[in-house]
GUTIGU-583747 format. One record per residue (C-alpha): residue number from 1; residue in one letter; x, y, z. Coordinates in steps of 0.1 Angstrom, whole numbers, plus 5000, padded with zeros to 4 digits. Layout:
{site NUM a {X Y Z}} ...
//
This chain:
{site 1 m {3418 6347 1026}} {site 2 p {3446 6371 1035}} {site 3 i {3439 6407 1035}} {site 4 d {3453 6432 1008}} {site 5 l {3480 6451 1028}} {site 6 e {3476 6478 1003}} {site 7 d {3439 6485 1009}} {site 8 p {3434 6518 1024}} {site 9 g {3410 6504 1051}} {site 10 v {3436 6479 1061}} {site 11 v {3464 6505 1064}} {site 12 a {3441 6528 1083}} {site 13 d {3434 6498 1109}} {site 14 p {3451 6464 1106}} {site 15 y {3444 6453 1141}} {site 16 p {3409 6435 1136}} {site 17 h {3425 6416 1109}} {site 18 f {3454 6404 1129}} {site 19 t {3431 6394 1156}} {site 20 a {3413 6371 1132}} {site 21 w {3446 6358 1117}} {site 22 r {3459 6350 1154}} {site 23 a {3427 6331 1160}} {site 24 e {3438 6307 1134}} {site 25 g {3466 6295 1158}} {site 26 r {3494 6293 1130}} {site 27 a {3512 6315 1106}} {site 28 i {3492 6326 1077}} {site 29 y {3502 6323 1040}} {site 30 h {3500 6354 1020}} {site 31 d {3497 6348 0982}} {site 32 g {3500 6383 0972}} {site 33 l {3532 6386 0992}} {site 34 g {3544 6352 0986}} {site 35 m {3553 6347 1021}} {site 36 h {3541 6332 1057}} {site 37 l {3531 6359 1080}} {site 38 a {3539 6350 1118}} {site 39 c {3509 6369 1138}} {site 40 s {3514 6356 1173}} {site 41 y {3538 6369 1198}} {site 42 a {3556 6335 1201}} {site 43 d {3557 6329 1163}} {site 44 a {3568 6363 1154}} {site 45 n {3596 6362 1182}} {site 46 a {3606 6328 1167}} {site 47 v {3609 6343 1132}} {site 48 l {3631 6371 1146}} {site 49 r {3654 6351 1166}} {site 50 s {3658 6321 1144}} {site 51 k {3695 6313 1131}} {site 52 s {3680 6293 1102}} {site 53 l {3667 6325 1087}} {site 54 g {3682 6357 1075}} {site 55 r {3682 6391 1058}} {site 56 i {3692 6379 1023}} {site 57 w {3694 6412 1000}} {site 58 v {3687 6407 0964}} {site 59 d {3700 6435 0941}} {site 60 r {3673 6453 0922}} {site 61 e {3675 6453 0886}} {site 62 p {3688 6469 0861}} {site 63 d {3722 6475 0880}} {site 64 e {3730 6506 0861}} {site 65 l {3699 6522 0876}} {site 66 w {3700 6508 0911}} {site 67 r {3738 6503 0917}} {site 68 t {3740 6529 0946}} {site 69 f {3706 6518 0962}} {site 70 n {3718 6483 0961}} {site 71 w {3752 6487 0976}} {site 72 l {3737 6510 1004}} {site 73 h {3716 6480 1013}} {site 74 s {3740 6451 1008}} {site 75 d {3769 6468 1028}} {site 76 s {3746 6478 1056}} {site 77 i {3740 6460 1089}} {site 78 l {3704 6455 1084}} {site 79 e {3709 6434 1052}} {site 80 s {3738 6412 1063}} {site 81 e {3741 6379 1081}} {site 82 p {3771 6365 1099}} {site 83 p {3801 6366 1098}} {site 84 k {3795 6401 1079}} {site 85 h {3770 6413 1101}} {site 86 t {3791 6401 1133}} {site 87 r {3817 6421 1119}} {site 88 l {3799 6454 1112}} {site 89 r {3779 6452 1142}} {site 90 s {3809 6449 1166}} {site 91 i {3825 6480 1148}} {site 92 v {3795 6501 1148}} {site 93 a {3785 6492 1183}} {site 94 q {3816 6506 1196}} {site 95 a {3807 6538 1183}} {site 96 f {3770 6536 1194}} {site 97 v {3776 6527 1229}} {site 98 r {3750 6539 1256}} {site 99 g {3773 6563 1271}} {site 100 r {3777 6582 1238}} {site 101 i {3739 6581 1233}} {site 102 e {3733 6594 1268}} {site 103 r {3756 6625 1264}} {site 104 l {3731 6635 1236}} {site 105 r {3703 6643 1262}} {site 106 p {3712 6678 1266}} {site 107 v {3711 6681 1227}} {site 108 v {3679 6665 1226}} {site 109 q {3665 6690 1252}} {site 110 r {3679 6719 1235}} {site 111 l {3664 6708 1202}} {site 112 a {3630 6701 1216}} {site 113 d {3627 6734 1231}} {site 114 e {3637 6753 1199}} {site 115 l {3612 6735 1182}} {site 116 l {3586 6741 1206}} {site 117 d {3596 6775 1207}} {site 118 a {3589 6777 1168}} {site 119 a {3556 6757 1172}} {site 120 e {3543 6783 1196}} {site 121 e {3553 6810 1172}} {site 122 r {3534 6793 1144}} {site 123 q {3504 6789 1166}} {site 124 r {3504 6826 1174}} {site 125 r {3505 6832 1137}} {site 126 d {3484 6806 1122}} {site 127 g {3461 6793 1151}} {site 128 a {3476 6758 1151}} {site 129 f {3508 6739 1143}} {site 130 d {3517 6705 1132}} {site 131 l {3532 6679 1157}} {site 132 i {3548 6659 1129}} {site 133 a {3563 6688 1107}} {site 134 d {3571 6711 1136}} {site 135 y {3584 6688 1161}} {site 136 a {3583 6650 1157}} {site 137 e {3601 6649 1125}} {site 138 p {3628 6676 1125}} {site 139 l {3642 6665 1160}} {site 140 p {3655 6633 1151}} {site 141 v {3670 6643 1118}} {site 142 a {3686 6673 1138}} {site 143 v {3699 6648 1164}} {site 144 i {3714 6623 1140}} {site 145 a {3730 6653 1119}} {site 146 e {3745 6666 1150}} {site 147 l {3756 6631 1161}} {site 148 l {3773 6625 1127}} {site 149 g {3786 6658 1123}} {site 150 v {3764 6671 1094}} {site 151 p {3761 6708 1092}} {site 152 a {3727 6723 1101}} {site 153 d {3720 6737 1066}} {site 154 r {3719 6702 1052}} {site 155 r {3691 6688 1077}} {site 156 d {3664 6694 1049}} {site 157 d {3684 6674 1024}} {site 158 l {3688 6645 1050}} {site 159 r {3650 6644 1056}} {site 160 r {3642 6647 1019}} {site 161 w {3666 6615 1008}} {site 162 s {3654 6597 1039}} {site 163 q {3617 6599 1032}} {site 164 r {3622 6587 0995}} {site 165 i {3645 6559 1003}} {site 166 v {3623 6545 1029}} {site 167 r {3593 6547 1004}} {site 168 m {3609 6515 0990}} {site 169 y {3600 6494 1020}} {site 170 d {3566 6492 1015}} {site 171 y {3545 6472 0989}} {site 172 r {3525 6501 0976}} {site 173 r {3548 6525 0955}} {site 174 t {3548 6540 0919}} {site 175 p {3576 6543 0893}} {site 176 e {3579 6578 0904}} {site 177 d {3585 6567 0938}} {site 178 e {3612 6545 0929}} {site 179 a {3629 6570 0904}} {site 180 l {3630 6595 0935}} {site 181 a {3643 6567 0956}} {site 182 r {3674 6561 0931}} {site 183 a {3680 6595 0931}} {site 184 a {3680 6600 0968}} {site 185 a {3703 6571 0972}} {site 186 d {3728 6586 0948}} {site 187 e {3729 6620 0963}} {site 188 f {3727 6607 0999}} {site 189 a {3757 6584 0993}} {site 190 d {3776 6611 0975}} {site 191 y {3772 6636 1002}} {site 192 i {3782 6611 1032}} {site 193 g {3811 6600 1011}} {site 194 v {3827 6634 1007}} {site 195 l {3821 6642 1043}} {site 196 a {3835 6607 1055}} {site 197 a {3867 6614 1034}} {site 198 q {3870 6650 1051}} {site 199 r {3868 6631 1085}} {site 200 r {3897 6608 1077}} {site 201 t {3917 6638 1070}} {site 202 d {3904 6664 1094}} {site 203 p {3890 6644 1125}} {site 204 r {3863 6660 1147}} {site 205 d {3845 6650 1178}} {site 206 d {3814 6633 1158}} {site 207 l {3803 6598 1151}} {site 208 l {3812 6600 1117}} {site 209 t {3849 6605 1126}} {site 210 h {3846 6577 1150}} {site 211 l {3831 6553 1126}} {site 212 a {3860 6561 1101}} {site 213 q {3886 6554 1128}} {site 214 v {3870 6526 1152}} {site 215 e {3886 6491 1147}} {site 216 a {3874 6455 1157}} {site 217 d {3898 6427 1156}} {site 218 g {3923 6450 1134}} {site 219 e {3894 6457 1109}} {site 220 r {3876 6490 1098}} {site 221 l {3847 6498 1080}} {site 222 s {3851 6501 1042}} {site 223 e {3842 6532 1023}} {site 224 r {3810 6518 1014}} {site 225 e {3803 6502 1047}} {site 226 l {3809 6535 1065}} {site 227 v {3783 6554 1040}} {site 228 a {3758 6526 1043}} {site 229 t {3760 6527 1080}} {site 230 a {3755 6564 1082}} {site 231 v {3726 6562 1057}} {site 232 l {3710 6533 1077}} {site 233 l {3713 6552 1112}} {site 234 l {3695 6581 1096}} {site 235 n {3667 6563 1080}} {site 236 a {3660 6536 1107}} {site 237 g {3666 6560 1137}} {site 238 h {3644 6587 1120}} {site 239 e {3614 6566 1112}} {site 240 a {3612 6549 1146}} {site 241 s {3614 6581 1164}} {site 242 v {3590 6601 1142}} {site 243 n {3562 6573 1138}} {site 244 g {3566 6561 1176}} {site 245 f {3558 6596 1186}} {site 246 g {3532 6604 1161}} {site 247 n {3514 6571 1165}} {site 248 g {3514 6574 1203}} {site 249 l {3502 6610 1203}} {site 250 v {3471 6601 1181}} {site 251 q {3462 6573 1208}} {site 252 l {3468 6597 1236}} {site 253 f {3444 6622 1219}} {site 254 r {3417 6592 1214}} {site 255 h {3423 6583 1251}} {site 256 p {3415 6616 1272}} {site 257 d {3422 6597 1306}} {site 258 a {3456 6588 1296}} {site 259 l {3463 6622 1280}} {site 260 q {3452 6639 1313}} {site 261 a {3471 6615 1333}} {site 262 l {3503 6622 1316}} {site 263 v {3498 6660 1314}} {site 264 a {3495 6657 1354}} {site 265 d {3527 6638 1355}} {site 266 p {3546 6638 1323}} {site 267 w {3581 6628 1337}} {site 268 g {3570 6602 1360}} {site 269 l {3547 6585 1334}} {site 270 a {3566 6590 1304}} {site 271 p {3589 6557 1305}} {site 272 t {3559 6535 1308}} {site 273 a {3540 6557 1284}} {site 274 i {3564 6555 1257}} {site 275 e {3569 6518 1257}} {site 276 e {3528 6514 1254}} {site 277 m {3528 6537 1225}} {site 278 l {3555 6517 1206}} {site 279 r {3535 6483 1216}} {site 280 f {3501 6497 1208}} {site 281 d {3506 6510 1173}} {site 282 s {3542 6498 1162}} {site 283 p {3560 6519 1139}} {site 284 l {3572 6490 1120}} {site 285 q {3546 6466 1113}} {site 286 l {3563 6438 1092}} {site 287 f {3600 6425 1090}} {site 288 e {3609 6400 1066}} {site 289 r {3634 6372 1068}} {site 290 t {3645 6344 1043}} {site 291 a {3652 6306 1049}} {site 292 k {3690 6301 1045}} {site 293 e {3684 6263 1046}} {site 294 d {3654 6240 1047}} {site 295 c {3641 6244 1083}} {site 296 e {3608 6245 1103}} {site 297 v {3602 6280 1122}} {site 298 a {3569 6290 1138}} {site 299 g {3553 6256 1127}} {site 300 v {3561 6263 1091}} {site 301 q {3582 6241 1069}} {site 302 l {3603 6263 1049}} {site 303 r {3625 6255 1020}} {site 304 a {3659 6275 1015}} {site 305 g {3651 6307 0996}} {site 306 d {3616 6310 1013}} {site 307 k {3603 6341 1028}} {site 308 i {3585 6345 1061}} {site 309 a {3577 6378 1081}} {site 310 a {3571 6387 1117}} {site 311 l {3540 6409 1119}} {site 312 l {3553 6430 1149}} {site 313 g {3521 6451 1151}} {site 314 a {3499 6419 1153}} {site 315 a {3526 6402 1180}} {site 316 n {3524 6433 1200}} {site 317 r {3485 6429 1203}} {site 318 d {3486 6391 1213}} {site 319 p {3463 6385 1244}} {site 320 a {3487 6353 1251}} {site 321 a {3516 6378 1257}} {site 322 f {3500 6410 1270}} {site 323 a {3467 6413 1294}} {site 324 d {3441 6433 1276}} {site 325 a {3461 6436 1248}} {site 326 d {3437 6459 1228}} {site 327 t {3437 6484 1259}} {site 328 f {3459 6514 1256}} {site 329 d {3473 6514 1291}} {site 330 i {3502 6541 1296}} {site 331 r {3511 6524 1331}} {site 332 r {3516 6489 1315}} {site 333 d {3545 6472 1333}} {site 334 p {3561 6448 1322}} {site 335 n {3558 6457 1287}} {site 336 n {3581 6430 1267}} {site 337 h {3570 6445 1231}} {site 338 i {3590 6436 1201}} {site 339 a {3586 6470 1183}} {site 340 f {3621 6472 1178}} {site 341 g {3625 6436 1167}} {site 342 a {3647 6408 1185}} {site 343 g {3675 6388 1178}} {site 344 i {3708 6399 1159}} {site 345 h {3687 6423 1141}} {site 346 f {3673 6440 1173}} {site 347 c {3674 6478 1163}} {site 348 l {3708 6492 1168}} {site 349 g {3691 6527 1172}} {site 350 a {3665 6518 1197}} {site 351 p {3686 6536 1227}} {site 352 l {3687 6567 1206}} {site 353 a {3648 6565 1197}} {site 354 r {3638 6558 1235}} {site 355 l {3662 6587 1244}} {site 356 e {3646 6611 1220}} {site 357 l {3611 6600 1230}} {site 358 s {3619 6604 1268}} {site 359 v {3627 6638 1263}} {site 360 t {3601 6649 1233}} {site 361 l {3570 6635 1250}} {site 362 p {3572 6649 1285}} {site 363 r {3587 6684 1275}} {site 364 l {3557 6686 1250}} {site 365 f {3533 6684 1278}} {site 366 e {3553 6703 1302}} {site 367 r {3554 6733 1279}} {site 368 m {3519 6727 1264}} {site 369 p {3498 6713 1290}} {site 370 r {3466 6721 1271}} {site 371 v {3477 6706 1238}} {site 372 r {3447 6692 1218}} {site 373 p {3438 6681 1183}} {site 374 a {3431 6707 1157}} {site 375 g {3419 6687 1129}} {site 376 a {3420 6653 1118}} {site 377 p {3455 6635 1115}} {site 378 a {3467 6626 1081}} {site 379 q {3478 6591 1080}} {site 380 r {3507 6576 1057}} {site 381 d {3494 6554 1029}} {site 382 t {3519 6527 1041}} {site 383 f {3516 6494 1057}} {site 384 v {3550 6484 1067}} {site 385 l {3561 6519 1080}} {site 386 r {3531 6531 1099}} {site 387 g {3528 6567 1108}} {site 388 y {3512 6601 1100}} {site 389 h {3521 6628 1079}} {site 390 a {3505 6656 1099}} {site 391 i {3488 6658 1132}} {site 392 p {3473 6695 1135}} {site 393 a {3472 6705 1170}} {site 394 a {3467 6735 1193}} {site 395 a {3477 6746 1227}} 
//
């Protein structure tokens, strides 16, 4: 019997259940979700890469309430399929090339040090600080804001809008959550729309200007596509970086030998440690796809319109793909996890998230080699986007 993905015990630790599902040797049908769940590495990879499957957006009703929320998704790269996906991604990829991301490294380093300065001040004042609220969460928002050209005094708005919108991606939400998400979508779209219009008439050296100007095969992003892209970059990039960092820090605190090794050599071990943090407790646990036609994927016969999801957290703990898969090994190499997905919907923001983690993780241990828990971490009550609200710490 498939588990209840809203059950607090499952949210706290789904991995024993994943082990049992993988042992069945096939994708599991979940009655509550009305879809198959691919649990093994091979099956999840097949779901992510199959050209017979797509991201088929279905508008929420009634449209007069959900209109902005709907088009923010229907006009985004994540919720489109070829040929629209191909056109959008080719345009956005020109603005999101590795060289442009790597040039952000000094910005990330500066922001990390500013946040650590503030965290040290808070510890002097309060005796502890919060690794999420004081470090992991504000940094990626600040980076995206700087990348897009959003003024610093609007960063708190970006965080609030993003947190309320992504709440809709989980299965456990309330009518209040939905109302807040609708309002956030309206406010976010209005703000980015005004900013984008300003950039068209007053270009600057930022990503929003570049997105407004870049062409691929003679085509540019429409107004809605431009706004939807900016919103997606914040939501997706923010969640991956924050939850990847937070989930990994909790594991490091639970594995003192790994923590001690990383403190002793933060910059040398960071590259493999980061990939293991992403694999061992993945920020995104589930990625849905829909059959575009009658097909067989991961051993499952699907009719057009049927849904199947890749369970990324389960796949990344599959012993058929990773030796000692349930062991947290910060020296693991190679580490071919699929925390950022695979196929045409591989996370466009993965290079940025990796860049941020490659700075924030070693810089934390360089500045605070004695960092330790100062209370129990507070876990989010969501399954799909797995992470923590707070990680109290002291140094």
